[in-house]
C-alpha positions in Angstrom: -5.2 36.9 18.9 -3.6 33.5 18.1 -3.5 31.7 14.8 -3.9 28.0 14.5 -0.5 26.3 13.9 -0.1 24.6 10.6 0.4 20.8 11.0 3.3 19.4 8.9 4.3 15.9 7.7 6.9 14.4 5.5 7.0 14.0 1.8 10.0 11.9 1.4 12.7 13.9 3.2 10.9 17.2 2.8 8.7 18.7 5.5 5.4 19.9 4.0 2.0 21.0 5.2 -0.4 18.1 5.9 -2.9 19.6 3.6 -0.5 19.6 0.7 0.8 16.0 0.9 -2.2 14.2 -0.6 -2.0 16.3 -3.7 1.7 15.8 -4.0 1.4 12.0 -3.7 -1.5 12.1 -6.2 0.9 13.9 -8.6 3.6 11.2 -8.2 1.3 8.3 -9.0 -0.5 10.2 -11.8 2.9 10.7 -13.5 4.1 7.1 -13.0 0.8 5.2 -13.6 1.6 4.1 -17.2 5.0 2.6 -16.2 4.1 1.5 -12.6 3.9 -2.2 -13.2 7.1 -2.5 -15.3 9.0 -0.3 -12.8 7.9 -2.5 -9.9 9.4 -5.5 -11.8 12.6 -3.7 -12.5 13.1 -2.1 -9.1 12.5 -5.4 -7.2 13.8 -7.7 -9.9 10.4 -9.3 -9.8 10.5 -10.1 -6.1 7.4 -8.0 -5.4 5.4 -10.8 -7.1 6.8 -13.3 -4.5 6.0 -11.0 -1.7 2.4 -10.6 -2.9 2.1 -14.4 -3.2 3.4 -14.7 0.3 0.7 -12.2 1.4 -2.0 -14.4 -0.2 -0.5 -17.6 1.5 -0.8 -16.0 4.9 -4.2 -14.4 4.1 -5.6 -17.7 2.8 -8.6 -16.2 0.9 -11.9 -18.0 1.4 -14.8 -18.4 -1.1 -17.4 -15.7 -0.9 -15.3 -13.2 1.1 -15.5 -9.4 0.3 -12.1 -7.8 -0.1 -11.3 -4.1 0.0 -7.8 -3.4 -1.5 -6.9 0.2 -0.6 -4.2 2.0 -2.6 -4.9 -1.0 -4.9 -3.5 0.7 -8.0 -3.5 -1.6 -11.0 -5.1 -4.5 -9.2 -2.2 -6.9 -8.4 -3.5 -7.9 -5.0 -7.2 -8.0 -5.9 -6.5 -10.3 -8.9 -4.5 -12.7 -6.7 -7.2 -12.7 -4.1 -10.0 -13.5 -6.6 -7.9 -16.2 -8.2 -7.7 -18.1 -4.9 -11.3 -17.5 -3.7 -14.2 -18.7 -5.9 -17.2 -16.5 -5.5 -15.3 -13.8 -3.7 -15.6 -10.1 -4.7 -13.0 -7.3 -4.6 -13.1 -3.6 -4.5 -10.0 -1.8 -5.6 -9.9 1.7 -4.0 -7.2 4.2 -5.0 -7.0 8.0 -4.8 -5.4 8.2 -8.2 -7.9 7.5 -11.0 -5.1 7.0 -13.6 -3.8 4.0 -11.7 -7.3 2.4 -11.6 -7.6 3.1 -15.4 -4.3 1.3 -16.0 -5.5 -1.6 -13.9 -8.8 -1.9 -15.9 -6.7 -2.4 -19.1 -5.2 -5.6 -17.8 -6.5 -8.9 -19.1 -7.3 -10.1 -15.5 -9.6 -7.2 -15.1 -11.7 -8.2 -18.0 -11.8 -11.9 -17.0 -12.9 -11.0 -13.4 -15.1 -8.0 -14.3 -18.2 -9.4 -12.6 -16.5 -9.7 -9.3 -14.4 -6.5 -9.4 -15.2 -2.9 -8.5 -12.9 0.1 -9.0 -13.5 3.1 -6.7 -11.6 6.4 -6.4 -11.3 7.1 -2.7 -9.0 8.3 0.1 -7.6 5.8 2.6 -8.2 8.3 5.4 -11.9 8.8 4.6 -13.2 5.7 2.8 -16.5 6.0 0.9 -17.9 2.8 2.4 -20.3 1.9 5.2 -19.3 0.5 8.5 -18.8 -3.3 8.8 -18.8 -3.9 5.1 -15.8 -6.1 4.2 -14.2 -9.3 5.4 -10.7 -8.4 4.4 -8.8 -5.1 4.1 -5.4 -5.1 2.3 -3.0 -2.3 1.4 0.2 -3.0 -0.4 3.0 -0.5 -0.7 0.5 2.3 -0.1 0.3 3.0 3.7 3.6 4.9 3.8 2.1 7.4 1.3 -0.9 8.2 3.5 -0.7 11.6 5.3 -2.0 10.4 8.6 -1.4 6.7 8.9 -3.4 6.3 12.2 -6.5 7.7 10.4 -6.2 5.2 7.6 -5.9 2.3 10.1 -9.0 3.5 12.0 -10.9 3.6 8.7 -9.7 0.1 8.0 -11.1 -1.0 11.4 -14.4 0.8 10.7 -15.2 -0.7 7.3 -14.2 -4.3 8.4 -16.9 -6.6 9.8 -16.4 -8.1 13.2 -14.0 -11.0 12.6 -12.5 -9.2 9.7 -8.8 -9.0 9.0 -6.3 -6.4 7.9 -3.1 -7.2 6.1 -0.5 -4.7 5.2 2.4 -5.3 2.8 5.0 -2.5 3.0 8.7 -1.8 2.6 10.3 -1.9 6.0 13.6 -1.8 7.8 16.3 -4.4 7.6 17.4 -5.4 11.2 21.1 -5.4 10.1 22.9 -2.2 9.7 25.4 -3.4 7.1 22.7 -5.0 4.9 20.6 -1.8 5.3 23.5 0.3 4.1 23.9 -1.9 1.0 20.2 -1.7 0.3 20.1 2.1 0.8 23.1 2.5 -1.6 21.1 0.6 -4.2 17.9 2.4 -3.5 19.3 6.0 -3.6 21.8 5.5 -6.5 20.0 3.1 -8.8 16.2 3.5 -8.5 15.9 7.2 -9.3 18.1 6.7 -12.4 16.0 3.8 -13.4 12.9 6.0 -13.0 14.5 8.6 -15.3 15.4 6.1 -18.0 12.1 4.0 -18.0 9.5 6.5 -16.8 11.2 9.8 -17.6 10.6 10.8 -14.0 13.5 10.8 -11.6 11.9 13.0 -8.9 8.9 10.7 -8.3 11.2 7.7 -7.8 13.5 9.7 -5.5 10.4 10.5 -3.4 9.4 6.8 -3.3 12.9 5.8 -2.1 12.8 8.5 0.6 9.4 7.5 1.7 10.6 4.0 2.4 13.2 5.3 4.8 10.7 7.4 6.6 8.3 4.5 7.3 8.2 3.2 10.9 10.0 0.0 12.0 8.1 -3.2 12.1 7.5 -3.0 15.9 6.3 0.6 15.8 4.0 0.0 13.0 2.6 -3.1 14.7 1.8 -0.9 17.8 0.0 1.6 15.5 -2.2 -1.2 14.2 -3.0 -2.3 17.8 -3.8 1.4 18.7 -6.4 1.4 15.9 -8.3 -1.4 17.7 -7.0 -4.5 16.0 -6.0 -7.6 18.0 -3.7 -10.6 17.5 -1.3 -8.3 15.5 1.7 -10.1 14.1 4.3 -9.4 11.4 6.6 -11.4 9.2 9.7 -10.1 7.5 10.2 -10.7 3.8 13.6 -10.9 2.1 15.6 -10.0 5.3 13.1 -7.2 6.2 13.3 -5.2 2.9 9.5 -5.7 3.1 7.2 -6.9 5.9 3.7 -8.2 6.2 1.5 -7.1 9.1 -1.7 -8.9 10.1 -4.4 -8.0 12.6 -8.0 -8.9 13.4 -11.2 -6.9 14.2 -12.6 -9.0 17.1 
């Protein structure tokens, strides 16, 4: 008699059972939720705001569009999208309810309440019908998904024909010397910052490790194509520390 082999994945630099990763990621973001926005500003020295604005520039939101922002956390991307697209609506979907609760406390959430929805959901099994949204975004969240191809296929499923996916994620710097400098900062400064500000070194150690485990720009672009998207392109941001990937459901 044979037993089914347990499938494994990475949690930072650890190897863990696939079934365990979602709960571990949920634990990380539940612990950091209350300090998430301030830590983003500190870790990136505010540059994450410029990256998100660059995302909106390329996305060019149009009036009346329906956005699904997955792993949307505290609503940064949804707020920017609605601010640029009169009459548009946005659904922020995140597996961690405490992140959504923090987002709903923000002033923008109250101002845009009639056009915003907040939904607890898993990127690999979205609680939405086929062909529902015009735009799918995910920012700094895809690397935390247990099975990235499943999440990309779900993105394709819920988008309408003509819909667009855009992913903002930390990436790989195409220069070994600059990558080494960035790694030194990431591994030596960010976990300490997490301990001081959020009283949680381990969660930020994981977040740093998860960045280094994420595929290169070209490999991730090929994964988007394999999910069914066409006209897939990417743009490096700040020398490749982050990258934007765009694709279309034709």
